[in-house]
C-alpha positions as CSV (number, residue, x, y, z in Angstrom):
1,M,0.0,0.0,0.0
2,Y,1.3,3.5,-0.9
3,N,-0.2,6.6,0.7
4,I,0.8,10.2,0.5
5,Y,-0.1,12.6,3.3
6,R,0.5,16.3,2.8
7,T,0.4,18.5,5.8
8,N,2.1,21.4,7.4
9,V,4.5,20.3,10.1
10,D,2.7,22.6,12.6
11,E,-0.4,20.5,12.2
12,L,1.3,17.2,13.2
13,D,0.2,15.9,16.5
14,I,-0.2,12.6,18.5
15,N,-3.5,12.0,16.7
16,F,-1.7,11.7,13.4
17,I,0.7,9.2,14.8
18,N,-2.1,7.2,16.4
19,A,-4.0,7.2,13.0
20,L,-0.9,5.8,11.3
21,K,-0.6,3.2,14.0
22,T,-4.2,2.1,13.5
23,Q,-4.1,2.1,9.7
24,F,-0.8,0.2,9.5
25,A,-1.1,-2.0,12.6
26,H,1.5,-4.7,12.9
27,K,3.1,-3.7,9.5
28,E,6.5,-2.2,8.7
29,L,6.2,1.4,7.8
30,E,8.6,3.6,5.8
31,I,8.3,7.3,6.4
32,V,9.8,9.7,3.8
33,V,9.9,13.4,4.6
34,C,10.1,15.9,1.8
35,E,10.1,19.6,2.2
36,T,8.2,21.3,-0.6
37,A,8.1,24.9,-1.7
38,Q,4.7,26.2,-2.8
39,A,6.1,27.5,-6.1
40,E,7.7,24.1,-6.9
41,K,4.5,22.1,-6.6
42,N,3.1,20.8,-9.8
43,E,1.4,17.7,-11.1
44,T,4.6,16.1,-12.4
45,N,6.4,16.5,-9.1
46,Y,3.4,15.0,-7.3
47,L,3.2,12.0,-9.7
48,C,7.0,11.4,-9.5
49,A,6.8,11.2,-5.7
50,S,5.5,7.7,-6.2
51,P,8.3,5.3,-7.5
52,I,5.7,3.4,-9.5
53,N,4.3,6.5,-11.1
54,Q,7.8,7.9,-11.8
55,E,8.7,4.6,-13.6
56,K,5.6,4.8,-15.7
57,L,6.2,8.4,-16.6
58,L,9.8,7.8,-17.5
59,T,8.8,4.8,-19.6
60,A,6.2,6.8,-21.4
61,I,8.7,9.6,-22.2
62,D,11.2,7.0,-23.4
63,N,8.4,5.4,-25.6
64,I,7.6,8.8,-27.1
65,N,11.3,9.7,-27.7
66,N,11.8,6.3,-29.4
67,R,8.4,6.2,-31.2
68,R,7.4,2.9,-29.5
69,N,3.9,1.9,-28.3
70,L,2.3,5.0,-29.8
71,I,-1.4,5.2,-30.5
72,S,-2.7,7.3,-33.3
73,V,-6.0,9.0,-33.0
74,D,-7.9,10.7,-35.8
75,L,-9.4,13.8,-34.2
76,N,-12.4,13.6,-36.6
77,D,-13.3,10.3,-34.9
78,L,-13.8,12.2,-31.6
79,L,-16.5,14.5,-33.0
């Protein structure tokens, strides 16, 4: 399971820790802390935060650059 929680550090409290303990009871948990600047936030950065999404995006970029696995769509078919 992979979850992303975004919060301000000032909002962290014991309730957050207890919620994590409840949600992931008896499981190993990896916590990654990333400081983000408001100006740097964008959809690509958000998607790349997940290793699985990052791999898919990089594969898609590689496919486009190498013209592999492309799908052609006739825009007239969409009307």
